[in-house]
Z-matrix of the N, CA and C atoms (Angstrom, degrees):
N
C 1 1.423
C 2 1.533 1 108.54
N 3 1.295 2 116.22 1 153.29
C 4 1.403 3 123.41 2 -178.76
C 5 1.547 4 113.86 3 -88.98
N 6 1.339 5 113.92 4 158.34
C 7 1.447 6 119.22 5 179.84
C 8 1.536 7 109.31 6 -63.43
N 9 1.280 8 117.15 7 160.90
C 10 1.450 9 119.96 8 177.64
C 11 1.509 10 112.18 9 -72.35
N 12 1.289 11 121.01 10 -26.59
C 13 1.435 12 124.15 11 169.58
C 14 1.540 13 111.80 12 -138.15
N 15 1.348 14 114.89 13 162.88
C 16 1.450 15 116.90 14 -167.65
C 17 1.618 16 109.83 15 -128.00
N 18 1.314 17 110.85 16 166.18
C 19 1.399 18 118.05 17 176.94
C 20 1.510 19 108.15 18 -160.47
N 21 1.372 20 114.65 19 169.18
C 22 1.473 21 121.52 20 -174.86
C 23 1.490 22 110.71 21 -73.34
N 24 1.362 23 122.56 22 152.96
C 25 1.368 24 120.59 23 179.80
C 26 1.552 25 110.52 24 -70.01
N 27 1.335 26 112.86 25 168.38
C 28 1.477 27 113.45 26 -178.33
C 29 1.502 28 112.97 27 -115.82
N 30 1.338 29 123.41 28 168.05
C 31 1.409 30 122.83 29 173.81
C 32 1.433 31 114.65 30 -81.08
N 33 1.352 32 116.96 31 -170.66
C 34 1.473 33 116.00 32 -168.71
C 35 1.545 34 110.98 33 -101.01
N 36 1.317 35 117.91 34 16.29
C 37 1.457 36 120.79 35 176.44
C 38 1.547 37 113.27 36 -60.92
N 39 1.401 38 115.61 37 128.85
C 40 1.499 39 117.16 38 -178.79
C 41 1.419 40 111.21 39 -75.08
N 42 1.445 41 123.72 40 -13.36
C 43 1.373 42 124.05 41 174.68
C 44 1.504 43 108.98 42 -125.91
N 45 1.383 44 117.48 43 83.05
C 46 1.447 45 118.21 44 -175.19
C 47 1.602 46 109.91 45 -65.98
N 48 1.298 47 113.15 46 152.12
C 49 1.434 48 117.72 47 173.67
C 50 1.518 49 111.05 48 -68.81
N 51 1.286 50 115.15 49 -37.74
C 52 1.448 51 120.92 50 174.79
C 53 1.480 52 111.09 51 -118.26
N 54 1.283 53 118.60 52 115.73
C 55 1.470 54 122.07 53 -178.41
C 56 1.487 55 110.53 54 -83.75
N 57 1.405 56 106.43 55 123.40
C 58 1.586 57 113.05 56 -172.90
C 59 1.544 58 108.00 57 -100.32
N 60 1.432 59 115.53 58 118.09
C 61 1.394 60 117.90 59 -175.33
C 62 1.525 61 112.62 60 -113.63
N 63 1.357 62 113.73 61 130.24
C 64 1.446 63 118.79 62 172.32
C 65 1.577 64 108.67 63 -94.37
N 66 1.255 65 114.28 64 129.56
C 67 1.476 66 124.36 65 -179.99
C 68 1.495 67 109.32 66 -99.57
N 69 1.373 68 111.47 67 122.14
C 70 1.550 69 118.33 68 179.71
C 71 1.449 70 109.08 69 -119.02
N 72 1.363 71 119.42 70 101.72
C 73 1.371 72 120.74 71 -177.57
C 74 1.559 73 106.36 72 -159.84
N 75 1.370 74 118.43 73 143.57
C 76 1.486 75 115.23 74 -171.06
C 77 1.569 76 110.11 75 -95.53
N 78 1.295 77 118.00 76 13.96
C 79 1.533 78 120.74 77 174.82
C 80 1.568 79 107.89 78 -106.51
N 81 1.231 80 117.92 79 109.52
C 82 1.542 81 122.93 80 178.30
C 83 1.495 82 111.96 81 -55.04
N 84 1.310 83 120.34 82 -41.53
C 85 1.464 84 125.31 83 177.99
C 86 1.485 85 111.58 84 -59.31
N 87 1.279 86 117.32 85 -46.07
C 88 1.471 87 122.99 86 -177.17
C 89 1.539 88 108.28 87 -72.24
N 90 1.252 89 120.99 88 -37.00
C 91 1.462 90 123.79 89 168.88
C 92 1.532 91 113.84 90 -54.26
N 93 1.385 92 112.65 91 -47.98
C 94 1.451 93 115.84 92 177.99
C 95 1.463 94 112.94 93 -63.42
N 96 1.331 95 117.64 94 -31.49
C 97 1.436 96 116.02 95 -172.42
C 98 1.636 97 106.06 96 -77.34
N 99 1.304 98 119.68 97 -40.11
C 100 1.384 99 124.40 98 177.50
C 101 1.510 100 111.72 99 -60.52
N 102 1.421 101 115.99 100 -40.69
C 103 1.463 102 119.04 101 -177.86
C 104 1.571 103 106.86 102 -66.67
N 105 1.291 104 119.60 103 -40.48
C 106 1.429 105 122.69 104 172.37
C 107 1.514 106 114.62 105 -55.55
N 108 1.291 107 114.24 106 -43.11
C 109 1.421 108 121.06 107 -179.34
C 110 1.608 109 112.53 108 -63.09
N 111 1.423 110 111.61 109 -43.51
C 112 1.384 111 114.75 110 177.65
C 113 1.524 112 116.11 111 -73.24
N 114 1.317 113 114.40 112 -27.11
C 115 1.507 114 123.63 113 177.17
C 116 1.516 115 109.95 114 -61.31
N 117 1.284 116 113.98 115 -30.41
C 118 1.520 117 117.00 116 -176.08
C 119 1.483 118 114.47 117 -78.70
N 120 1.417 119 114.51 118 -12.61
C 121 1.452 120 124.07 119 179.43
C 122 1.629 121 115.44 120 -91.91
N 123 1.377 122 119.47 121 120.36
C 124 1.380 123 116.23 122 -175.86
C 125 1.557 124 116.48 123 -63.63
N 126 1.346 125 116.44 124 -18.35
C 127 1.456 126 122.81 125 179.97
C 128 1.583 127 119.14 126 -101.34
N 129 1.292 128 111.79 127 9.89
C 130 1.591 129 117.07 128 -175.16
C 131 1.538 130 108.55 129 -134.01
N 132 1.371 131 109.83 130 155.57
C 133 1.481 132 115.28 131 170.68
C 134 1.521 133 108.68 132 -156.56
N 135 1.285 134 114.89 133 149.81
C 136 1.535 135 117.04 134 172.72
C 137 1.461 136 108.08 135 -85.56
N 138 1.319 137 116.64 136 116.51
C 139 1.375 138 124.49 137 -179.59
C 140 1.549 139 114.13 138 -86.34
N 141 1.302 140 115.06 139 -18.35
C 142 1.484 141 118.39 140 -177.09
C 143 1.495 142 109.46 141 -177.72
N 144 1.394 143 112.66 142 170.52
C 145 1.436 144 118.33 143 -178.07
C 146 1.556 145 105.19 144 -138.48
N 147 1.376 146 115.17 145 150.30
C 148 1.453 147 119.67 146 168.26
C 149 1.474 148 106.21 147 -147.20
N 150 1.422 149 115.47 148 154.17
C 151 1.480 150 124.19 149 -175.73
C 152 1.523 151 110.91 150 -113.61
N 153 1.308 152 115.90 151 -1.84
C 154 1.472 153 112.05 152 178.57
C 155 1.632 154 106.07 153 -159.09
N 156 1.375 155 115.74 154 -179.34
C 157 1.375 156 121.64 155 -177.57
C 158 1.494 157 113.49 156 -58.51
N 159 1.381 158 110.24 157 -49.69
C 160 1.515 159 113.70 158 -176.47
C 161 1.484 160 113.68 159 -65.50
N 162 1.311 161 119.25 160 -40.20
C 163 1.541 162 120.17 161 177.19
C 164 1.536 163 107.54 162 -62.27
N 165 1.282 164 118.43 163 -42.06
C 166 1.424 165 123.27 164 -179.74
C 167 1.581 166 113.62 165 -58.03
N 168 1.371 167 112.34 166 -44.10
C 169 1.522 168 118.07 167 -178.23
C 170 1.507 169 105.18 168 -60.71
N 171 1.429 170 117.34 169 -45.07
C 172 1.452 171 115.84 170 -179.66
C 173 1.524 172 117.86 171 -69.87
N 174 1.336 173 114.61 172 -27.50
C 175 1.498 174 120.13 173 -178.79
C 176 1.528 175 106.22 174 -73.46
N 177 1.402 176 118.64 175 -42.76
C 178 1.456 177 123.70 176 177.87
C 179 1.546 178 110.59 177 -53.56
N 180 1.336 179 115.20 178 -44.93
C 181 1.508 180 122.82 179 -176.24
C 182 1.539 181 107.72 180 -65.88
N 183 1.387 182 115.05 181 -49.46
C 184 1.433 183 119.05 182 -173.62
C 185 1.516 184 116.83 183 -73.41
N 186 1.349 185 117.49 184 -33.23
C 187 1.516 186 122.41 185 -164.78
C 188 1.470 187 110.21 186 -109.16
N 189 1.319 188 121.36 187 -26.27
C 190 1.450 189 122.57 188 -173.20
C 191 1.548 190 113.44 189 46.12
N 192 1.271 191 117.31 190 64.12
C 193 1.513 192 117.27 191 -179.27
C 194 1.504 193 112.60 192 -70.49
N 195 1.319 194 117.42 193 170.42
C 196 1.453 195 123.85 194 176.80
C 197 1.512 196 105.68 195 -85.92
N 198 1.369 197 117.92 196 -39.69
C 199 1.424 198 120.66 197 -176.15
C 200 1.571 199 111.48 198 -133.20
N 201 1.286 200 119.74 199 140.72
C 202 1.427 201 123.62 200 172.54
C 203 1.469 202 110.55 201 -114.23
N 204 1.336 203 114.33 202 117.84
C 205 1.503 204 119.05 203 179.15
C 206 1.484 205 105.23 204 -95.37
N 207 1.414 206 117.22 205 121.55
C 208 1.446 207 119.69 206 -163.62
C 209 1.520 208 109.48 207 -126.67
N 210 1.343 209 116.50 208 122.58
C 211 1.379 210 125.98 209 173.01
C 212 1.492 211 108.20 210 -69.36
N 213 1.253 212 122.73 211 124.73
C 214 1.531 213 124.66 212 -172.02
C 215 1.629 214 107.25 213 -78.18
N 216 1.356 215 116.54 214 -28.24
C 217 1.503 216 120.03 215 -166.94
C 218 1.501 217 108.61 216 -105.45
N 219 1.295 218 126.47 217 25.52
C 220 1.468 219 119.06 218 -177.33
C 221 1.610 220 105.65 219 -78.17
N 222 1.400 221 112.96 220 159.14
C 223 1.462 222 117.04 221 -175.42
C 224 1.581 223 109.11 222 -65.03
N 225 1.319 224 110.63 223 161.80
C 226 1.534 225 115.93 224 179.42
C 227 1.549 226 107.69 225 79.33
N 228 1.381 227 112.01 226 -157.44
C 229 1.501 228 119.10 227 172.71
C 230 1.555 229 104.59 228 -49.07
N 231 1.295 230 116.34 229 122.92
C 232 1.484 231 117.41 230 -179.90
C 233 1.525 232 116.31 231 -80.88
N 234 1.382 233 114.58 232 -176.85
C 235 1.338 234 117.93 233 -176.46
C 236 1.595 235 119.88 234 -62.11
N 237 1.332 236 115.54 235 -25.18
C 238 1.454 237 119.28 236 175.63
C 239 1.513 238 110.19 237 -68.16
N 240 1.324 239 113.52 238 -38.36
C 241 1.473 240 115.75 239 175.68
C 242 1.496 241 111.27 240 -61.04
N 243 1.358 242 120.60 241 -45.30
C 244 1.453 243 125.05 242 178.79
C 245 1.536 244 108.15 243 -63.47
N 246 1.287 245 123.16 244 -39.44
C 247 1.451 246 124.18 245 176.82
C 248 1.392 247 111.67 246 -55.52
N 249 1.444 248 116.05 247 -48.81
C 250 1.415 249 122.35 248 179.97
C 251 1.566 250 114.19 249 -59.90
N 252 1.327 251 110.79 250 -38.23
C 253 1.528 252 119.91 251 178.10
C 254 1.468 253 108.48 252 -61.84
N 255 1.327 254 115.05 253 -47.11
C 256 1.561 255 117.23 254 -179.32
C 257 1.426 256 106.88 255 -66.71
N 258 1.286 257 126.38 256 -43.22
C 259 1.426 258 123.08 257 -178.26
C 260 1.478 259 111.34 258 -57.38
N 261 1.336 260 117.51 259 -39.64
C 262 1.492 261 118.78 260 178.97
C 263 1.429 262 119.07 261 -79.10
N 264 1.369 263 112.83 262 -39.50
C 265 1.480 264 119.79 263 -171.99
C 266 1.484 265 113.44 264 -97.17
N 267 1.385 266 118.55 265 -30.33
C 268 1.418 267 118.23 266 -173.23
C 269 1.550 268 105.58 267 -138.51
N 270 1.299 269 120.41 268 68.23
C 271 1.450 270 126.25 269 -172.96
C 272 1.524 271 112.96 270 -64.11
N 273 1.308 272 116.55 271 -16.49
C 274 1.545 273 122.82 272 -179.22
C 275 1.486 274 108.16 273 -82.23
N 276 1.392 275 118.85 274 -14.76
C 277 1.473 276 119.08 275 -178.14
C 278 1.622 277 109.02 276 -92.35
N 279 1.257 278 114.56 277 128.18
C 280 1.473 279 117.19 278 -177.35
C 281 1.509 280 105.92 279 -90.92
N 282 1.381 281 113.41 280 132.50
C 283 1.489 282 120.02 281 179.65
C 284 1.519 283 112.24 282 -98.14
N 285 1.229 284 115.75 283 132.09
C 286 1.478 285 118.88 284 171.05
C 287 1.529 286 109.61 285 -120.00
N 288 1.360 287 113.81 286 119.19
C 289 1.519 288 115.24 287 -177.91
C 290 1.463 289 107.23 288 -79.33
N 291 1.427 290 113.24 289 142.12
C 292 1.423 291 121.29 290 -173.74
C 293 1.528 292 105.98 291 -128.30
N 294 1.302 293 123.89 292 111.75
C 295 1.403 294 121.49 293 -164.96
C 296 1.552 295 113.86 294 -140.46
N 297 1.313 296 115.87 295 150.09
C 298 1.551 297 119.08 296 172.76
C 299 1.464 298 109.97 297 -76.90
N 300 1.402 299 119.46 298 -10.90
C 301 1.490 300 121.80 299 -174.76
C 302 1.507 301 107.69 300 -91.33
N 303 1.288 302 116.69 301 143.50
C 304 1.444 303 124.51 302 173.04
C 305 1.655 304 107.08 303 -59.11
N 306 1.362 305 107.62 304 165.33
C 307 1.463 306 113.68 305 -175.14
C 308 1.666 307 112.43 306 -58.37
N 309 1.356 308 108.36 307 -39.39
C 310 1.537 309 113.28 308 -174.12
C 311 1.566 310 112.38 309 -58.40
N 312 1.259 311 118.58 310 -15.82
C 313 1.469 312 123.43 311 -174.66
C 314 1.546 313 115.93 312 -89.98
N 315 1.259 314 120.24 313 -49.65
C 316 1.364 315 127.96 314 -174.53
C 317 1.509 316 119.81 315 -126.07
N 318 1.315 317 114.95 316 -15.35
C 319 1.532 318 115.57 317 -171.04
C 320 1.462 319 114.31 318 -58.46
N 321 1.485 320 119.79 319 -43.63
C 322 1.430 321 120.30 320 -177.65
C 323 1.497 322 107.92 321 -70.57
N 324 1.287 323 123.70 322 -34.49
C 325 1.419 324 125.42 323 177.24
C 326 1.599 325 108.03 324 -60.80
N 327 1.374 326 116.79 325 -46.62
C 328 1.388 327 118.96 326 179.63
C 329 1.433 328 115.55 327 -64.80
N 330 1.279 329 115.53 328 -36.88
C 331 1.547 330 120.79 329 173.35
C 332 1.547 331 115.07 330 -62.36
N 333 1.286 332 115.06 331 -43.63
C 334 1.444 333 122.42 332 174.05
C 335 1.471 334 113.78 333 -58.50
N 336 1.365 335 115.43 334 -42.49
C 337 1.448 336 124.46 335 -177.67
C 338 1.619 337 109.32 336 -68.04
N 339 1.376 338 115.20 337 -19.28
C 340 1.394 339 118.17 338 178.28
C 341 1.674 340 115.81 339 120.09
N 342 1.240 341 113.85 340 4.90
C 343 1.425 342 118.85 341 177.73
C 344 1.586 343 109.99 342 -64.51
N 345 1.331 344 121.09 343 147.24
C 346 1.468 345 120.76 344 179.46
C 347 1.514 346 107.89 345 -102.93
N 348 1.299 347 121.00 346 -2.83
C 349 1.457 348 122.69 347 176.57
C 350 1.381 349 112.97 348 -166.61
N 351 1.423 350 117.10 349 165.78
C 352 1.474 351 119.18 350 -176.68
C 353 1.533 352 104.78 351 -143.59
N 354 1.342 353 117.67 352 125.31
C 355 1.434 354 124.89 353 179.61
C 356 1.599 355 111.34 354 -131.74
N 357 1.219 356 113.98 355 128.39
C 358 1.513 357 115.81 356 178.99
C 359 1.484 358 109.63 357 -84.87
N 360 1.373 359 113.37 358 147.39
C 361 1.392 360 117.29 359 -175.03
C 362 1.567 361 115.11 360 -64.96
N 363 1.388 362 114.33 361 -22.74
C 364 1.352 363 119.98 362 173.38
C 365 1.538 364 114.79 363 -61.55
N 366 1.304 365 116.76 364 -36.19
C 367 1.439 366 118.14 365 -177.74
C 368 1.499 367 111.98 366 -109.21
N 369 1.357 368 120.65 367 22.95
C 370 1.437 369 124.88 368 -177.11
C 371 1.551 370 109.91 369 -58.15
N 372 1.307 371 119.21 370 -50.54
C 373 1.456 372 117.28 371 -175.58
C 374 1.466 373 112.40 372 -57.73
N 375 1.392 374 115.60 373 -26.63
C 376 1.528 375 112.51 374 -175.09
C 377 1.594 376 112.27 375 -94.74
N 378 1.300 377 113.60 376 -26.75
C 379 1.433 378 114.35 377 -170.13
C 380 1.558 379 117.15 378 -120.63
N 381 1.410 380 116.67 379 -11.58
C 382 1.382 381 116.99 380 -176.57
C 383 1.516 382 116.36 381 -61.47
N 384 1.331 383 113.27 382 -49.81
C 385 1.500 384 118.91 383 -179.15
C 386 1.552 385 106.17 384 -59.13
N 387 1.262 386 118.99 385 -50.12
C 388 1.545 387 122.61 386 179.19
C 389 1.449 388 110.20 387 -49.96
N 390 1.476 389 118.07 388 -48.56
C 391 1.437 390 123.08 389 -177.38
C 392 1.468 391 114.84 390 -60.85
N 393 1.367 392 116.23 391 -42.27
C 394 1.413 393 120.02 392 176.93
C 395 1.488 394 112.06 393 -65.30
N 396 1.349 395 122.06 394 -47.23
C 397 1.400 396 119.06 395 170.87
C 398 1.446 397 121.03 396 -51.58
N 399 1.371 398 112.63 397 -38.82
C 400 1.507 399 113.39 398 -173.64
C 401 1.404 400 111.47 399 -82.85
N 402 1.367 401 120.17 400 -24.39
C 403 1.518 402 118.29 401 175.61
C 404 1.529 403 109.22 402 -70.79
N 405 1.266 404 115.54 403 -33.83
C 406 1.609 405 121.61 404 -179.65
C 407 1.461 406 103.55 405 -70.25
N 408 1.383 407 123.01 406 -51.61
C 409 1.412 408 125.01 407 -166.32
C 410 1.646 409 113.79 408 -81.52
N 411 1.312 410 109.87 409 -38.22
C 412 1.567 411 116.90 410 -174.79
C 413 1.446 412 112.06 411 -115.12
N 414 1.340 413 118.45 412 -10.47
C 415 1.517 414 117.77 413 178.02
C 416 1.408 415 117.92 414 91.72
N 417 1.404 416 118.63 415 -16.28
C 418 1.409 417 124.51 416 175.19
C 419 1.484 418 115.29 417 -155.21
N 420 1.365 419 116.23 418 154.44
C 421 1.473 420 119.82 419 175.19
C 422 1.542 421 110.56 420 -128.35
N 423 1.273 422 111.87 421 112.95
C 424 1.524 423 116.96 422 -177.24
C 425 1.500 424 108.89 423 -123.65
N 426 1.331 425 117.52 424 117.95
C 427 1.418 426 119.90 425 177.61
C 428 1.606 427 107.44 426 -74.10
N 429 1.449 428 116.95 427 162.77
C 430 1.427 429 119.52 428 170.07
C 431 1.541 430 113.33 429 -53.26
N 432 1.318 431 113.81 430 -41.62
C 433 1.526 432 116.44 431 -175.73
C 434 1.491 433 108.17 432 -67.85
N 435 1.328 434 120.74 433 -37.99
C 436 1.456 435 122.75 434 -179.93
C 437 1.608 436 108.11 435 -72.64
N 438 1.132 437 119.33 436 -35.74
C 439 1.601 438 122.77 437 178.12
C 440 1.451 439 101.86 438 -61.91
N 441 1.302 440 125.39 439 -51.84
C 442 1.437 441 122.05 440 -176.10
C 443 1.522 442 113.04 441 -65.68
N 444 1.277 443 113.72 442 -36.63
C 445 1.521 444 120.35 443 173.61
C 446 1.532 445 112.01 444 -57.30
N 447 1.260 446 118.19 445 -47.00
C 448 1.521 447 124.56 446 -177.00
C 449 1.532 448 104.69 447 -62.81
N 450 1.360 449 115.38 448 -45.58
C 451 1.529 450 116.44 449 -179.47
C 452 1.504 451 111.19 450 -58.63
N 453 1.286 452 113.03 451 -48.64
C 454 1.469 453 124.45 452 -176.24
C 455 1.484 454 110.78 453 -58.46
N 456 1.290 455 120.04 454 -45.56
C 457 1.448 456 126.94 455 179.50
C 458 1.458 457 111.29 456 -70.92
N 459 1.329 458 116.88 457 -39.51
C 460 1.490 459 115.35 458 173.14
C 461 1.445 460 112.20 459 -63.13
N 462 1.245 461 125.36 460 -41.01
C 463 1.431 462 125.68 461 178.93
C 464 1.569 463 111.47 462 -65.97
N 465 1.316 464 116.91 463 -38.74
C 466 1.337 465 118.31 464 177.98
C 467 1.487 466 113.90 465 -66.27
N 468 1.427 467 117.44 466 -41.12
C 469 1.404 468 125.45 467 177.51
C 470 1.501 469 110.15 468 -61.14
N 471 1.338 470 119.93 469 -37.07
C 472 1.488 471 128.10 470 -174.16
C 473 1.626 472 99.87 471 -70.73
N 474 1.240 473 120.53 472 -36.51
C 475 1.464 474 119.61 473 -178.17
C 476 1.580 475 111.56 474 -89.51
N 477 1.265 476 117.39 475 8.97
C 478 1.410 477 121.40 476 175.07
C 479 1.566 478 115.40 477 73.13
N 480 1.353 479 112.97 478 22.46
C 481 1.500 480 121.28 479 -178.00
C 482 1.466 481 110.73 480 -111.36
N 483 1.295 482 113.01 481 162.79
C 484 1.530 483 121.53 482 171.75
C 485 1.529 484 110.58 483 -105.63
N 486 1.343 485 113.39 484 136.32
C 487 1.471 486 117.18 485 179.22
C 488 1.518 487 112.13 486 -68.46
N 489 1.323 488 115.02 487 -32.07
C 490 1.550 489 118.94 488 175.85
C 491 1.673 490 102.83 489 -149.68
N 492 1.352 491 116.45 490 153.95
C 493 1.425 492 115.76 491 -179.52
C 494 1.520 493 111.57 492 -59.01
N 495 1.250 494 119.05 493 -25.09
C 496 1.581 495 115.88 494 -177.30
C 497 1.586 496 105.59 495 -74.32
N 498 1.266 497 123.01 496 -17.14
C 499 1.514 498 117.65 497 179.75
C 500 1.492 499 107.18 498 -65.21
N 501 1.313 500 122.24 499 -16.44
C 502 1.435 501 119.66 500 -176.31
C 503 1.595 502 110.63 501 -85.15
N 504 1.256 503 120.00 502 -7.57
C 505 1.510 504 126.50 503 175.59
C 506 1.546 505 110.63 504 -79.30
N 507 1.231 506 113.44 505 138.95
C 508 1.494 507 118.41 506 172.07
C 509 1.497 508 109.57 507 -72.05
N 510 1.362 509 117.06 508 164.91
C 511 1.447 510 116.77 509 179.90
C 512 1.468 511 114.31 510 -56.36
N 513 1.323 512 117.29 511 -38.47
C 514 1.480 513 120.26 512 178.71
C 515 1.493 514 114.06 513 -66.21
N 516 1.345 515 113.36 514 -42.94
C 517 1.396 516 117.66 515 178.75
C 518 1.610 517 114.02 516 -65.00
N 519 1.345 518 112.35 517 -32.01
C 520 1.396 519 121.68 518 176.22
C 521 1.581 520 107.36 519 -67.42
N 522 1.373 521 115.48 520 -42.48
C 523 1.433 522 114.71 521 177.09
C 524 1.476 523 116.70 522 -60.95
N 525 1.363 524 110.78 523 -38.54
C 526 1.442 525 117.05 524 -179.30
C 527 1.581 526 110.71 525 -71.40
N 528 1.345 527 114.66 526 -43.46
C 529 1.535 528 113.89 527 172.97
C 530 1.545 529 112.39 528 -61.68
N 531 1.268 530 119.02 529 -29.03
C 532 1.539 531 117.17 530 -177.79
C 533 1.552 532 108.33 531 -72.93
N 534 1.323 533 113.37 532 -35.43
C 535 1.477 534 119.07 533 -179.61
C 536 1.568 535 110.22 534 -68.27
N 537 1.328 536 113.02 535 -42.47
C 538 1.527 537 115.63 536 174.40
C 539 1.520 538 108.62 537 -59.49
N 540 1.268 539 117.87 538 -38.33
C 541 1.513 540 122.64 539 -177.43
C 542 1.497 541 109.78 540 -67.50
N 543 1.413 542 119.84 541 -25.27
C 544 1.374 543 122.64 542 174.44
C 545 1.555 544 114.67 543 -85.13
N 546 1.355 545 113.73 544 6.47
C 547 1.465 546 116.76 545 177.07
C 548 1.513 547 115.54 546 93.05
N 549 1.399 548 121.85 547 -0.75
C 550 1.327 549 126.53 548 -176.07
C 551 1.522 550 114.11 549 -69.93
N 552 1.371 551 116.74 550 145.73
C 553 1.507 552 119.74 551 179.59
C 554 1.515 553 105.45 552 -89.43
N 555 1.394 554 114.16 553 162.49
C 556 1.444 555 121.91 554 -178.61
C 557 1.527 556 107.67 555 -56.45
N 558 1.273 557 120.91 556 -41.70
C 559 1.538 558 119.05 557 176.72
C 560 1.532 559 116.38 558 -62.96
N 561 1.335 560 114.40 559 -41.36
C 562 1.434 561 118.45 560 178.96
C 563 1.602 562 113.70 561 -65.96
N 564 1.313 563 112.92 562 -35.11
C 565 1.418 564 123.77 563 177.52
C 566 1.584 565 108.06 564 -63.28
N 567 1.325 566 111.05 565 -48.62
C 568 1.541 567 116.31 566 179.76
C 569 1.552 568 109.65 567 -60.63
N 570 1.279 569 116.33 568 -46.55
C 571 1.524 570 119.34 569 177.26
C 572 1.406 571 114.38 570 -60.82
N 573 1.331 572 122.78 571 -43.53
C 574 1.425 573 128.20 572 178.59
C 575 1.522 574 114.11 573 -60.61
N 576 1.354 575 113.29 574 -36.56
C 577 1.490 576 119.40 575 -176.39
C 578 1.510 577 111.84 576 -98.20
N 579 1.315 578 116.32 577 1.87
C 580 1.488 579 121.52 578 -176.52
C 581 1.507 580 110.97 579 56.79
N 582 1.321 581 118.43 580 46.87
C 583 1.454 582 124.56 581 -177.59
C 584 1.482 583 109.28 582 -131.35
N 585 1.241 584 120.60 583 162.45
C 586 1.541 585 123.95 584 -174.19
C 587 1.529 586 104.53 585 -80.72
N 588 1.248 587 115.22 586 160.28
C 589 1.515 588 125.06 587 174.70
C 590 1.552 589 108.23 588 -57.84
N 591 1.386 590 111.33 589 -48.89
C 592 1.411 591 117.30 590 178.69
C 593 1.561 592 112.28 591 -52.69
N 594 1.291 593 117.39 592 -45.50
C 595 1.433 594 117.45 593 178.45
C 596 1.466 595 113.27 594 -61.39
N 597 1.353 596 120.53 595 -43.42
C 598 1.424 597 124.55 596 175.27
C 599 1.533 598 112.84 597 -58.38
N 600 1.237 599 113.13 598 -39.60
C 601 1.559 600 120.82 599 176.90
C 602 1.495 601 108.49 600 -63.59
N 603 1.269 602 119.16 601 -39.35
C 604 1.433 603 124.04 602 -177.13
C 605 1.627 604 105.16 603 -67.87
N 606 1.334 605 117.48 604 -48.72
C 607 1.471 606 120.57 605 177.54
C 608 1.616 607 108.50 606 -59.10
N 609 1.279 608 116.89 607 -39.31
C 610 1.415 609 118.93 608 -178.27
C 611 1.501 610 111.60 609 -64.05
N 612 1.338 611 117.20 610 -41.75
C 613 1.510 612 123.65 611 177.80
C 614 1.534 613 106.46 612 -62.44
N 615 1.310 614 122.00 613 -41.19
C 616 1.413 615 122.57 614 -178.23
C 617 1.530 616 111.37 615 -65.35
N 618 1.365 617 112.77 616 -40.44
C 619 1.467 618 120.15 617 175.64
C 620 1.455 619 110.13 618 -56.11
N 621 1.320 620 114.23 619 -55.38
C 622 1.463 621 124.85 620 -178.28
C 623 1.601 622 111.00 621 -46.47
N 624 1.418 623 111.85 622 -48.85
C 625 1.467 624 120.43 623 -176.77
C 626 1.528 625 107.64 624 -63.02
N 627 1.362 626 114.74 625 -56.50
C 628 1.528 627 119.12 626 -173.74
C 629 1.516 628 113.87 627 -62.58
N 630 1.364 629 118.81 628 -30.33
C 631 1.466 630 119.94 629 177.95
C 632 1.491 631 113.76 630 -94.67
N 633 1.302 632 116.12 631 -6.51
C 634 1.488 633 118.53 632 177.30
C 635 1.383 634 122.34 633 76.98
N 636 1.358 635 115.53 634 24.88
C 637 1.512 636 122.79 635 179.05
C 638 1.517 637 109.58 636 -88.55
N 639 1.321 638 114.46 637 145.87
C 640 1.478 639 119.52 638 -179.84
C 641 1.447 640 115.41 639 -82.33
N 642 1.392 641 116.74 640 -27.06
C 643 1.429 642 120.78 641 177.47
C 644 1.488 643 116.90 642 -148.52
N 645 1.237 644 119.64 643 162.83
C 646 1.557 645 121.46 644 -176.58
C 647 1.509 646 113.79 645 -57.16
N 648 1.357 647 116.75 646 -34.84
C 649 1.430 648 120.96 647 -170.79
C 650 1.576 649 105.06 648 -66.64
N 651 1.356 650 116.39 649 -40.20
C 652 1.425 651 117.12 650 -177.57
C 653 1.561 652 111.81 651 -69.21
N 654 1.470 653 116.56 652 -39.49
C 655 1.358 654 117.30 653 178.70
C 656 1.546 655 110.88 654 -69.51
N 657 1.264 656 119.47 655 -35.43
C 658 1.557 657 118.65 656 177.21
C 659 1.543 658 110.53 657 -60.31
N 660 1.437 659 112.62 658 -42.74
C 661 1.455 660 119.14 659 -178.80
C 662 1.551 661 110.33 660 -57.26
N 663 1.316 662 108.27 661 -47.23
C 664 1.568 663 115.95 662 -179.00
C 665 1.534 664 109.91 663 -63.57
N 666 1.459 665 118.07 664 -41.32
C 667 1.420 666 121.16 665 178.35
C 668 1.509 667 110.29 666 -61.60
N 669 1.339 668 120.83 667 -40.84
C 670 1.483 669 118.20 668 178.12
C 671 1.473 670 113.32 669 -71.99
N 672 1.346 671 118.83 670 -37.58
C 673 1.505 672 121.48 671 173.05
C 674 1.575 673 110.14 672 -57.74
N 675 1.281 674 115.82 673 -43.86
C 676 1.502 675 122.65 674 -176.05
C 677 1.588 676 106.99 675 -63.89
N 678 1.334 677 115.96 676 -43.55
C 679 1.408 678 119.06 677 -173.92
C 680 1.490 679 109.24 678 -68.95
N 681 1.358 680 118.59 679 -32.73
C 682 1.382 681 124.29 680 -176.28
C 683 1.636 682 112.13 681 -70.01
N 684 1.274 683 110.15 682 -29.17
C 685 1.509 684 116.64 683 179.90
C 686 1.487 685 114.91 684 -101.39
N 687 1.426 686 116.86 685 1.18
C 688 1.488 687 120.20 686 176.15
C 689 1.533 688 113.62 687 -124.05
N 690 1.330 689 117.70 688 27.31
C 691 1.337 690 121.90 689 -178.18
C 692 1.601 691 106.98 690 -125.75
C-alpha cells in the first residue's frame, strides 16, 4: 500500500539539509499534531504518513525517508515489527520509537529491535525535534533516564535477575499481553496478528507461567491494570 501522502525521493547525503520524516501512527489527530510540529522547523518536513504496518512498508519503499517516527502500539503487527523490517530492508532509515509508554516498558526492546531513539508521547513537544536531529547527526538519541535504565538492566542481567516481571516476556508475548491489557479477546488478538487462536493461547499460557498467575482471568485483570497505569 502507498503512503497517505507523497514526496520526491532524496539523495544519498548522510546529513540532509531537510530531514524527511515518515509518521507511522494509527491516530489521525496525533499525526496532524506531529506534522504541525515538524512544519515549524526549517530543517524538517513530513514526507508521508501511514496508519499501520502495511501502509508503512509501502511508504518506506516509495518515499525513502530519512527518519521513521513509529508508534509502538498500533493495531496488527506492532512498531517493534516495523523497526525490525526497517533494520533489515531499509538500514539507511533511522527509526525513532514513539510511545505512550514510559521508557522503562519498551525502550530497551525498541533499541534491541534497531530503533535509534525513543520518545514518549507525553514529552513529544519538548523532545521529538531534538531526538530527530540527534539520530540524524549522531546516529542515536539517548535520554539521561534511558541511559540510567540501560545501565540498571545490564547490571540486573549480569546478576541473573529481571528488572521487572515483564522483562521475562518475549517481544511477541509482550505484544499479546499489551493487547489483553487493551481489552482485546483471544480471537481478536489472533486476527490482528494474523496468527491462529491456538498460537495466541500458547503465548497466553507462557505469560501465565512467567508472571506466576494461576488462571487467565487474573492475568487479564493484571494486564488491564498495567495498561491503565502505563498509558
